[in-house]
N, C-alpha and C positions, 0 to 999 in steps of 0.2 A: 504493500500499500504506500502510495506517494506521501511525502511529509506535507506538501502544499497541494492545494487544489484550486483551480479556477472556478469561480462562483458567479453564475448569471443571476442578477436580481431583477425580478419582474414585478411591476406595480401598476395597478389601474386598469388592467386588461382582463382577459379570460382565456382559459385553455379549451381549445375546440378541436374537433375532428375534421379534417379536410376530406375532399372527394376521394382521394387515393388512399385513405385509411391512415395517413400520418397525422401526428399531433402537433399543433402549433399554438403559439401564444399570440393572440391578436388584441390590438388596442393597447393603451397605456404606454409606459416607457420601460426601457430596460437599461440597467447599469451592470457593472461587473467589479469584482474585487477578489483578491487572493487571500484564502484563509488557510490557516495551519491546522493539522489534525490535533495538536496539543492545545488549541484554543478551547477555552471553556464557552459554555452557552452564553453566559452573561457578557463575556468579552466579544463574542460574535455579534450579539444584538447591539451592543454599544457601538461597534465598528460600523455596522450596517446603518444604524440611525444617524451617526455622525456623517456618513457619506451621502445619505439620501435626505437628511434633515427631517427625520421622523421622531414622533414622541413614543418612547418605548412602551408606555402603558396603553397606547391606543391602536397597536398593530397586532396582527396575527400572522405568524410565519408558518409556511408549509413548504415541503420539498418533494421531489420525485426520485425514484430509484431507476437505474438503468434498464432492468428487465421489464418494468411496467411504467412507462412514462406518462400514462393517462390517469394514474392513481395518485392523489395528493395525500401526503402524510404529515401530521402536525410536527412542528419543530419547536418543542417547548422546554426541552431540558438537555442536560449533557448527553443522556442515553440516546436521545433522538439525533443529536449532532454526530455521535459516533456511528449511528446507523447510516447517516448520509455519506460519511467517509467510506464506510465498509462496502456499501452497495452502489458506489459510483466510482468511475475511473477517470482521472485527469480533470474532469469538469462536473459540475452539478447545477441544478436549477432550483432556485428558492423563489417562492411566490409570496408577496406581501399584500395583505388586504386588511380592511377594518375588521376589528374583532366582532362587531355587530352585523356584519354582512356575510360571513362565511359559515356554510354549513360543513361540518368537519367530514372530511373523506370524499366529498363529492365536487364535481365541477359544475359551476352554475349553468343552467341550460340557456341556450340561445336559439334564435330561429333558424339562422343559416350561417355557416354550416352547423350541423348538429354537434353538441358536446358529447363527450363520452366519459365513462368511468371504468375503473379496473376492478377486478376481482379474480379469486382463484378457487371459487366454490359454487356449488349449486344448492346451498342450503337456504330455506325460506326465511324471510325476515319476520320476526314475531309481530304480532298485531300491535304491540305497544309502541312501535315506531322507534326503537332504540337506533342509536347511530350505527352506521354500517361498519365502521372500523374502530375497535377499542384497543388502544395501545397502553399497556401498563408500563410504569416508570422502572420496575425492577426486572423486566423480562423483555426479551426480543420476540414476543408472541403476538400474532395477529389472529383475531377471531373472525373468521369469514362468514358472511351473510349472503342471502339470496341475490344473485346479480340481476335476474330477470325482474324480480319484484321491485327493486329500486329503479330499474330502467322504466318500468311501467308508470311509477309514480312521478318520475322526473322528466318523462318524455325523452329518453336518451337512447341513442342508437347502440345496439349491442352487437357482439361479433356473431358471425354466421353460425359458428359451431355451438352457440347457446341453445339452438333448437333441439340439441340432443341431451340436454341436462335432465330431461324426463324420460330417457330411454328405459329406465327402470322406475315404475310408478310407485312400488312399495311391496310390502309382504303380500303374497298371493298373486303377484304378476306371473303369467305363464309365457313360455316361449315354445316354439315348435320342436326345437332340438337344442343341444348343448351349444352348438356353434352360434345359433342366434343369441344365446344368452351371453357368450363371450364377446360377440360383436357389440352387444348393448353396453357391457362393461367398458369396453374400449372407447366407445363414443362418449360415455359419461366422463371418462378421464380427459378426453379432449375438451369437452365443455367445461369441466371443473378445473382443468389445468393442474392435474396431479398424476403421480405414478401409482400403479398398484402392483400387487403380486398375488399368485394363487398360493394360499396357505395349504389348500387341499384341492386337488384337481383329478377327480376320478369320475367314472360313469355313474357312481351311486351318490356322490356328494361333492360340492364345490364351494369352497370358502375363498373369498376374495377380500383382502385388506389393503389399506394404504401403506406405501413403503415408509412413511414417516413414523418414527418410533412414537408410541403412545397416542397416535391419532386414532380417534374412535371410528372412523369410517370403516364399514364392513358390510358385506352382503353374503349371504349363503343361499344355496339352491340345491334341490334334489329332484330326480325324475319322479313322475307320478306312476307308481306301480312298475309294470314291465314296459311301459311305453317310452317313446323318445321325448315326450313332452316334459319340459323342465319347469318347475315352480319355485319362485323365490319364497324363502321361509323367513329370514331375518333381513332387515335393511335399515342400517343406521347411516343416514345421509348427512353427516356432520363432520367437518374437518377442523383441526386445530393445529395450524402451521406457524412456525416462526419465519422470519425473513430469510434466514439461511435455508429453511425447508422449501420455501417458495421458489428460490433461485435454483435449488438442486432437484426439485421434483417436477420439472416440466415433463409432459407426456412423452413417452418414447414413440418413435416412428417405426410401426410395423406395417410393412407394405401390404400384407394380406388383409389387415384390418383397416388401414388408412385408405385403402382403395374404395371403402364404403362412402367416403366423403365426396368422390368424384364420379360415382356410377351414373348419375343423372346427366352430368356434363359430357361424359364419354358417349352416352347414347345420342345426345343431340349434336356434339361436336367431335366426330371421330378424330379430327386432326389437332386435338388438344395437345400442345407441345409441352415437354417436360419443363422448359424454362418458365413457361406461363403457369405451370402447376406450382412451382417454387414460389412465384410471386403471389398467387392466390392463397396458398397455405399460410404465407407470412401475413398477408392482409386480413384474411378471413378467420384464421384459426391461431395466429400467433406462433406458428411453428416454422422453424428454419430448416429447409431440406437441401440436400446436395442434389446435383443433377442426377446421379445414379439412383438416389432414393426416389426422386420423382419419376424416373423412367421405370423403376421397379413397380411403383404404385400404379402407373398406367397399365403395365403389362398385367398385373394382378386384376385390375378392373376389367380389362378385356377378357381375361379368363373367366371372371365371375359372370359376365354378360353373355359371352359367346361360347364358353366351355373351354376345357383344356385342349391344346393342340393335338394330343395323341388320341383324343376321342372324336376329332372332327369328322372322320369318315365312318364312324361306327354306325351312325343313324342314317347314313345315305341310302342304303337299300329300302329301308322302311319309307323314307320321304319320296323315293322314286315311285314306289307303288302307290303312295298316297296322292301324288300329282296326277297319275293316270286315273285314279278312282274318282278324284274330285272334278276333273275336266276330261270326260271320255273323248276319245279321238286323239289325245295328245300322244306324241312319240317321245318316249323316254328310253334311252338305251345306255346300259351301264357296262363297262368293260373293266375287267380286272385280271391280274396275273394268276398263275396256277396256285401260288402260295397265298392268295387272298389279299393282295395289295392293290389298291386303286390305280387305275391307268387312264380310263377314258369315260367321259360322260357326254351324251347328246340329249338336248331338251328342245322340243318344238311343241308349244302349246296348241291346243285344238283351235282356239280363236285365231291364232296367227296362220294356221294351216288353211282354214276356211276363208280368211280374209285375202290371203294371197291367191288362192285358186279362184276366187269369185270376182276380184276386182283389181288386183295389182298388175302392173305391167310386168312382163317376163324379163326382168333385169334384176340381178341380185349383186350387191357389193359384199365381199367378204374380207376379213382382216383378223388380226390376232393382237392380243395385248397381254402383258405380263400380269400374273397374279402374284401379289406381294405378301402372302401369307406365310406361315412357317415352313410350308412345303413347296412354295413357288408354284410352278406350273404356268400354263398358258390358257387364255380365254379366247376361243374362236367364236366368231360371230357371222351371221348371214342376215343382211338387212335389205328390205325392199322399200319401195316408194308408194305412198298412197296417192289419191287423186289430186292432193294439193302439193305434191312434191315434199311431204313431210316424212320423217322416219317411221317405218313400220317394221319393228323387230320380228324376224321370221323364225330364227333358231339360233342357238348358242351351244357351245361345247366347252368343257373344262378338261384339259389334257395335262398329263404329267410333264409333257415336253412339246416342242414344236418340231416335227420332222415329217418325212414323207409318209410314213405309216399312219401317223395321226391325222394328217390332212386327208389322206385317202379314205380313212375310216369316217371322218367327219362328212366329207362330200358324198360318199355312198349313202349315208343316212339322210343327207339333204336331197339327194336324188329320189329317195322313197317318197318324200312329202311332195316333191314337185311333180312326180309321175311322168306321164308322156309329154308334158308341156315343155316345149323348147325354150330355154332361157339363156340369157347372156350373163356371164359371170365376169365381174370387174374385180381385179385384184392387183396387189403389187407383184413384183417379179421375184418373189422368194423361190429359191431352187425347188423346194418341195411342191409349190403350186404350179410352177412351169411343167412339172411332170404329172401331177395328180389331176389337175383340172381337165386337160385334154383327154385323159383316160376315161373320166366319168361323164363329162358334159360335151366333149368333142373340141377339136382344136379351133374350128372356125367360131365357136361360141366363147372363146376366151379373150376378153379385152383387158389390156394393161392399163393400170393407172397412170395417167399422164403426169401427175405431179411427181410421183416417184421417178419416172423416167426423166423428167426435167432436171431433177436433182442429180441424177447420175450424169446427165449431160453437162451440167454446171461443174461437177467435179472433173470430168474429163477436159472441159474447157480451161479450168484453172491450171492444169498441168501443161497444156499445149499452146494456150493463146498468150501472146505477148503484147497485147494492145491495151492493156489497162482496163479499168472498170468500164469505160465507154465502149470498148470493143466487146466486152463480155455482155453488155446490155444489148448490143446489136446482134450478136450471135443468138441470144435467147429469143429476141423478137423474130429472127428467121425461123427458129424452131417452132414458135407459136404459130406462125403463118402456115408452116407445113402441117402441123397437127390439126389446125381448125379449118383448113381448106376443104370445102365440101366437093369441089369439082376436081377431076383429075388433072385438067389443065392448070388450075391454080396451084395444085400440088407440084406439078413439074416446074412451073415458074419459080416457086419458092425454093425448090431444090437447086435450080440452076443459080439462083442468087446466092444461096449458101455455099455452093461449090466454087463459085467465082470469088466469094469472101475468103473461104479456107477449105481446101479440098479434104483435109483430114476430118473435118467436122461433118461434112457431107457423107464421107465414107462411114463414119460412125452411125449416122442416122440409117443408112441403108443396111448396115449389119445388125441393127437392133429391131428388126421385124416391124416396120411401120404399118404392116397390115393388121396388127393388133392394137394400134393406138391412134393412127391417123384416121380422121373422119372419112376421107375420100377412099381409103383403102379397106376399111373394115366392112365385111360383107353383110352384116346383120344390122337391124335397127337398134340403136342404143339410146335414143331419145336425148341425144346430146349430153349424156352422162359420161364424162371424161375421167373422173377421179373416184377414189374410195372415200371421199369426205364423209359420205353418210356412214360408213362403217367406223370411221374415226369419231363421228358424233356418238355412236353407240358406246365406244370405249370411254368417252368423256362422260357420258350419261351414267356410267357405273364406276366412275373414278374412286369414289369412297368405298363402295361395296366390294371392290376387288381386293381390299385389304383384310376382309373378314374371313371367318371360316366358311367352308363350302356349303354347310347346311344353312347358315345365316345368310349367305350370299343368295341361295336359291329362294329363301323367304323374302328377302328384300327385293330381289328382282321381280318376283310375282306382285309385290306391292306396287313397285314403281311402273310395271307394265299395266296393271289395272288402272292406276291413276292416269297414265298416258292415254289409254284407250278412251276412257271417259272424257278426258279433256278434248281430244280430237273429235270425238263424236259430238260433244256440245258445241265446239267451234263450227263444225260443219252445218249444224242446224241454224247457225247464225249467218251464213253466207248470204250475201245481198243478191246473188244471182245463181245460176246454175254451175258456175266454177268458183274455185276457192281463191282467196286473196292473192296468193302467190302467182297463180296462173293469170289472174285478172291483171296484175301488174305487168306480166309479160306481154299480154294482149295489147295493153295500152301503149306499151313501148313500140310495138310493131305498127299500131295505128298512127302514133305520132310521127314515126319515120316515113310511113307510106302515104299519108294523106297529101303530100305535096308532089307525088309522082304523077305525071301524065299517063292516061290509060287509053289504049286503042282496041276496040272490040273486033273480033274476028268471028269466023263460023265455028259452030259446034262447041261452044263454051270456051273458046280460046281467046285470050286477051293479051295484048302486047303492053308492056310497061317500059317506059324510057327513063333511064338514069344517066343524064348527060349523053354521052355518045354510046352508051351501052344499051342494048335493046334485049328484054327478056320476055319469055312466053310463060303465061299462067293458064293452066287447064283447070277451070273451076269444077268440071264434072269429075275428072280423075283426081282432083286436088293435088296437083303437082306444080312445081315451078322449076324454071331452068336452074335456079341456084340450089335446088334440092333441100332447102330449109324446111319447107312445109312437110314433105314426106319423112324427113329425118326426125323432126321434133314432134310432129303431130299437131302443131299450132300454126296457123297461117303466118307466113313470113311477112315482111313489110310490103313486098311486091304484091302478094296475094291479098293483103289488107287493103292495098289501094284499089285493086279490082273489086273487091266485095263492097267497099264504100261506094264505088262508082255505080254499082247496079242497085244501090239502096238496100243492101242486106246488112244483117248484123254479123260482125266478125265472129262473135261468140258461137254462133250456130255452126260454124265450120271448124271448130276445135274438136279433136278426137274425143270420143266417149270415155277414153281412159281418164280424162281430167274433169269430168262432170259429176254433179251431185248424186245421180243414181248409182254410179260406180262407188263413190265414197261411202254410200249408205250400205252397199253390199259388203264393203270391206270391214266395216265395224258393226255388222249385223249379228255377230256371234255373242256367246255368253262366256263369262270368265269369272272365276272366283278363287280366292286363296285357300290353302289347305288348313284344316282344323288341327290343332296340336294339343287339344285337351286330353287325347288318349295316347300321346306320344310316349313311347317306352323310355326307360332310363338306362344308362350305362352303369352296371353294378360294379363293385370293387374288383371283381374277378375279370372285368373286361367284357363280359357278355351283355347283350342288350335284352332286357326283360321288361315286360309290361307289369302293371300293378297286380295282375292275376298270376304272374309267374311264367307267362308264355315267352319263349326265347325266340328272337328274331335273327335273321341273317345279318351279319356285320362285315365290314371291310376294314383293313388295316390301312394307314396312311401310305402314300406312294414312297418309293425308295429314295427319291430326290428330296433333298432338304435345302433350306435357304443357307447360302454361304455366309460366313462370319462378316461382320461389318454392317454398317447402316445401309438399308436398301435404298436404291434410287427412286426418288419420287417424281422428279421432273424429267419429262421426255427430252430427247436429244433434239436441239433446235434445228429446223430446216435450213439448208444453205440459202434458200430464196427468201427467208424471213428478213424483214427490214431491220437493220441494226443502226444504232445511233453512232455517228461518226464524232469522235472526240478530237477536237481541233482548237488551236490557239485563236484567241480573238483578233490577233494581229498576225500578219504573214511573216513578219521578219524573224530571222532564225536565232536571234539572241535572246529569245524569250526564256523566262526562268523554267519553262516546261520543255526546253529544247530536247533534252535527252530522255524525256519520259513519255511524251505524247506526240502523235502525228500533228502535222501542221497544215494549214491551208493558206492559199494566197487569197487575194481580194476577189478571186473568182470562185471562192468556196470549193476549190479542188482539194483532194486528199494527197498529203505528203507522205511518202514512205521511205524508209531507209533501204537503199538498194545499192547494188554494185554495178548499176547501169554504166556503160562506157561514157555516156554523155554527162553523168553526174559528176561535176568537178567539186572542189572544195570539201564541204561537209559530207557530200555523198547523198544528199536528200533529192528525191526525184518527184516531180508533180505528175501524177497519173492523168489528170485532166488536161493540162497544157502540153504534156509530153516534153517538158523542159526541166532543167536543173533549177536549184533554189535561187541562183543568181539571175537567171533569165526570166522566171515566171513572175510577172507583175500585173 
């Protein structure tokens, strides 16, 4: 203990609780002085009054201790002064007030922010209204009283953990089992801020006492007969702690019990971070946690909510049977190894199968995403479009890995629900998909995702192109014109321009099978769907659920699917016309472009449309246009829109039936409900799955693969084509203080890079925009 202590003297204000939970002194004035531990109480008061010009007979002195800065303790004798030194380090706070205005032990209430008081017990205040803190001159003993009762009388904000102080109501209180009783004891220790120990802890008798010697707090409990129900027999809810005991008897952090405090938060916020748990425990419960303790508490809470990882797959066979029984017509396939370990799962609900067969366009986007649970795995998805171009989940699969066998098994099950219907499959160019999709659906029905191909092209471009960022942008524009060209002639012209720009790039395009991704080359109708963005939306839709156990994932997927189906059906009932808002927007864009085009009528429903020097033919009967936009998309192009308007017809009437309300109504005409779990069996201690009646069900073991050590990756790898912020100096000159740390830009906002370019003299910085060195770029 230090010989001298810095002492803050506060007078004329009040101690209040701020929004963040900290305690501050507001109003009045503050002074300071240095006091010695050998100073007597009278000398301390005399020094304070001389410094602040107070009358010793008209003031009241109080102080706070380090571990409870919100509780005011009277400073009226040498023993109290000694306590102030013993339970503070380096500095202390003393509060001066008029003796007629202070209520001992409490902080005067204010309107905003709300003041707080401190306590370490859950004992009720006697009806006589005694003072909450009674300090004897000859002892370092604090007799604690009911915190919640005092707060109710003074309109004071209490800690969140105080709601647990009545976890045990008294003698006769029953619990369903011994674990629930032990949880209640721990929650009471958090609320009362004390430590406890089990004096006796057996299946027949449990006795819990406070760790402080001679403290009367005690609770005993016994089971009722031969049942698991535990009943409280004696309960003495009264503490008698000294200041030393208060400092030493803070509640212990037990992750399996402390997880009770965050169960509700974990359910509503699965991404609850350990650092935030540390802050919340400090603010709400007055407990300081390490990062590892917070992480363990979160893991225990997840186990409490979603079950232990080793039991994740035990209930999977029962749940699969329940899904088929609840929604007849669903396809649920479960694959496992010869030794009973999980390998594959395929799920397609009957409402999705019916909706796709009755109203969805025959085009499916497939993709995979990582499952980030303890056993990793991959989530396969097959997604279709409804009449409003919204996501319609068709099927999904959970696999232990992503390889050719898993994709082939998934696609074969997908083929079962599709039947004889010829569909186009859009996917990325994963090696397993390049082999399995043609085998199941045919090579001509496999379309490549243009976004993934464009990223591959960008990577190839970065290695071979030397013309800077501008040259890269030009090459990507050439690739766009090749991919989105609807006519063979336009495709050939774009290829000629790219070959003239860079022959190596044109050769790359020809080697990467443009017949699977270029519009003019693909032999089937794909309704202008060039990417797997819809499947990516499915992965983002289940971003949080992919972190949970497989049974919990199935339950949450059914809940989200049901909500989506209801939402889309209600939205379709509110359509203003016979087409949805997304399709209506596309039609309006076509009309806005085509209403200015001159139209020339010909025989047999053929019309000519002039666009400058270009002349196109539109066949209103066959619903075709020279640009091929109408037949590819199913929505009249701007040229067809000009013709339809010229003959006084409604453009919407010429939209294909795939986009209209009757088709949307058929898509969402099915029924769907979640499974009932009131009769769900339980995993016994021997690892078998049994019902309440003792019936044993088939169970599976977890897959052989396990999550590798280290923190799992949560953020996806950014696309190369994603816009990135360029960090550049606000001035172009090279003598900036950030010269050696950041890129620079000239007054034309070009990017400077460190390079070994032969033209870069001096510092060696080269401007990619101006194609000059730093001395020439101005």
